[in-house]
Structure formats: structure tokens, C-alpha cells
Steps between C-alpha positions, in 0.01 A plus 500: 500500500151649465395824671302454821181690584664660805754682283451850365673721247642220291772632272718337238853594397642361178876507439798275549516348848800430722450325833635231733322166495584438868503795736817394685699360209678703225331317213374762258245452225440731206186510284533717190125566466332461834190606688498612862162527676454709814203569727415684817416249773271530800774646721555784250836373375548458125655161435603295202239241410656325204785516250607302199518501121247740353381244246406259781369733766304765310205270425438453874438876535287595197388842629824596670626857437859461387788747490731392218870585500645337189876460505520559876533255788324491839728398787469502880550831674843521659547460876772708669609335825691793648481869420515828698237744378654794695827449310346581162691827483838367610531240225819554304685676785875422509646344814801309626289219643187411692559680829628827344210491255250474785667783691539746212182441300238269645469623856486873416237439234278276714460769765257684272240223517352622825321750274192332344489733199860422415446127553193509277680661207781243514256212548296595194809527284641176641185301424475642151862400446430146618203473264699644212749218547233232539543441875159427648593364845777620729633455850606852598678682776344824620688720753500528878200734479152344530379768257714342228303177538157664509567698182641200317214270596234754406655551156534126440140447609379767261681325216374151603858376527633205699770669705670423831693752708585590857634769729876469534617417853830667594565616854879538496792587271265718298485878456253731670178510303518127421593341830217361712560693819242292688537129430170405661320763293655371178364154575154633587500694172583178318208319664266788422604500134448124475148532635428795271632360173587131496251302292306806386414446133827380343734653759737328738725608785864411555676533836811687391818529707734694273791270575639357820751781582229766507276319747568429865444146625190633673354625172588181308345276765197727521458466124526122540222507758279693257582245230376222729183696570432553128623182324367595157688830466831515320843569648767674294854617564856475369759236578857413403530763229841652569813384683538823698135474604549140614799593717293776657211262573727248670648776716151612605365147552796290621269226628364429150645221287452706183329810364193293415499352849433848642158495333439136585560565870244783482232272343521688170575197284197311373260456210435835332833644610697640207862599547676709239842407358607185693841515333724389786286230659663170583341162439358488853325833441361390165368174642343685791319740268377209290387310810276781626378617157687832494609630161773707337441810289782494244596857408764476228510857364542633854768245586694585186460875547611501865765233449342282765555156347316226313201293607593131497230325300661156510538493878148635545353232275697232685353619831147527364491876565219678316577829330372754251620815330487857625600840365605643840445854373671735592816291562384309195559687178175439312128438546516276192450126554692443179806676638463303825472166320801583285703591809390177670636304206831682538510445876430127463800471270713628789363283784776431749641150462275421205620698198315485173143446622267601218144560615242405240289790366184328623653480847595868499148598396350268763712661772330835430145363465369167630817426697493836676131448573581164658775667703235739636264211576269629224534207265184458294392857571744718304794454266329258262209460259358174633126493576441643846781754476412864538470681169825701505705462185722674251478513123838462331594645165797297370541756222528796736835611360660435161775285651257302713270444202793383288629264768168348611403436138802271468455298818421132460414394855305642792823529697663708227193725472483560875873562531495754217237697691691467828823634349356760262178597679403799710174679579431547128435126483194548726220596262234489774477426871167357615400504868182325606384478141549873436771645279705741706516863397839635606435847640845633588752601237858619531399846379260542793779490759597828660765500774 
């Protein structure tokens, strides 16, 4: 593909290339010496213009400035389908299960996010941590405070990131300082935030009931009305994560057929709705999600840590349910996509009724990149290196540690190479993170933290 006259700031990147030949299929391709060409388009977004073998593509761009990373590999930036930025500082907190963990750690910590200065410090660290781990797009929970959304969006805008978040809706069964004491006001705040932030630069808004037990029917149905008013915003919440939680939901909503049905009755189940966990869905639930285009955010490190259960990949595939991977920090135990992919492999081996499922390495990687982008209805925009995708990518160093270098040097297939990085990789594998054609400079360091 030749550069067009309307493009500016053409830039070339020479290294290995890893991408998916079809945005919605886990078919990976690896080029050992490739060229990636990016350019800023008329709308101000830097997008990928071309990719392929260096020996074939370089002649089409004779005056192209090229950054050369020999021995490294350019891959799509990771997409995290479900993460709580206000829970950054409760990661690694011990608990007996989901509900005690919320009560003892999450809720007390989230109360502080009514203070913009506090929210800003956490937001800056959180985004640096995402970039350090190669995550360039995320669907995030904020807190019940509108300030937590404003601060997050402003920081993401400054960094030119594609981020989606929303004010948490919770008007019952929540502590003072987090509970929406005025349900109508909480819904007006949601509408105001949508108008202020959704579609600004690379930002998006998600209508965000925390989970069914912490919202009254009035709040859930009000959120559904907003979703109908703004059909291109996202919806995010939790469903069917924990057996105790499910029993509680059915006590609170006896008219509902299932936990998922609570959201469906409130018009909160549609395209661009992403529900975390989805462990204890039945086949009717899975088919319903597939029918309307809703997706599951698989959160394996969180599910293992809290003892919640195992996502059923086989049943989800049979129903046609779309899904992608998520860290679920702070219930999740790592920002690292490699840790998440490794945990997903372990979880798939334990799928109820289908023991021994072995997810292919390409499939695991797809779930955290192009597959997660498709789950967010962003296929062809992020999570891949195909022409037209936004120029967010990571640069992998397969020799980042002595053991990784030793193992990757002995791999004979792409699957073996990818799986070695999944099992042995961590943030050291990310040599560079590039957002909108600019290499990210990570500002925050552990030593800068002062309690």
C-alpha cells in the first residue's frame, strides 16, 4: 500500500511482527523481519497504513524514517476488558471470598475517590502501570463519585489513550460515602458525564451499575433508559461470579429467571454491553447474550484468587458467546496480560463438564488483543496491526530474561514461541509501549510512592 497525499507524519517501524490476519479469528501470523508503517490521518488519529515483510515493503516507502528494533517483535497493544482503577491499591489483599473482600478492602478504599487530588495520583500511577504492561485499551470501573470519572478521563485524554469508564451506580447495600443517596441524581450525573466525555478524542463512556444487588430496580431501569437514549455508549457490570452472590440476587429479584435476566429486564443487555465473569450462566443465558451481542469479560486470576469458579469456554463457544480477557484488578492479582493468559489456560483445563480443554497459544493471545477488541465492538480499531487500526502496539523482547531467552531460542513453531512467552513472561517482556505512534515514557516508579 502506497502512502496517500492526505497522510502526514509517516513513520516506519522495523522489527518482527505479530498480528491476526482476520480481526475476529484467532489466526496469528508472525514475520521475523517486518515493516510497519503508520501515519496521522485527517481526523488526527495515527493509524497503521501498511505492514509486511521488510524486503517487500521498504521499496514502496523510499524516504520513510524508520525506527529499527533488531531482535524484537511488534505486537498489538493489549486490551483489558474489565479492570477497576480505584482498586489499584487493594490488589493482593487477602480475603475469604468476593463479598468479604468487597466489605473489608474495596468499599473503604473507594470512598477516597471523592477527592480529585487523591483520584489523580492513583489514576496517573494506574495508567503508567497499564502502559508498563503493554495494555493500551481498557474498559474500567471508576467509583460512585463523578469526580473519579472526570479525573480519569482528563488523564487518559492527556495521554491520547483509548479508554472507557463510567461512574458506578449503587444506591443500596453500600456503605455511606459510596451509596447514591439520591437515585435520580445518580442517573442525571451519568447523563451529564456521557455528554461531557463520550466520543471526545479516544474516550468512551460506560453505564456502570456495580452489580445487581447494589442497585434498586429503579436505578437499574433508569440506567436502561439512558442506554436506550445513548445507543453507542458501553454498559458494564458483573454477573454470575459467585454462588453466594447469585443466591442474594435471586432473593432480591424473585421475578427474574436468572441473575442475567435482571439486567435483561432493565434493558441493559445489548451490543456494547460487557459483563464480567459469567461463570454460572446456563445455556439460555449464554444464548441470550450471543443473540443480543453482549460479551463476557473472562477474569481468570480474579476467579482463582477469590475461589469463584471457572469460566466455561466450551459451553460459551457452543452458544456463540463472545468473550475476551480481563485482569479485574484489584480482585485480579496482576496487571500482566501474560499472567492473565496463563491463568486462562489453567481455567480452561478445568471447565465444568469438559475437562482437558487446551486453549491454543494463538487463541489466548487473541483473547487479550483482537478478540477483546471485538468484544468491545472495536474490531478493526484496536487490538491488531491490520491497516486502519490505531497505532497502539507493544514491542516484545523474547530474550528479556535468561530463562525466556533460553526457551524461546529452542522453540520450533509459532505456538511454542507464544506459549513460552505466556508462561514465562511478565512486564520485563515489554521493551516498549507505543501509543498513537509515540513511545510511552513511564513517569511513575515504585520509589516515588509515599503513603
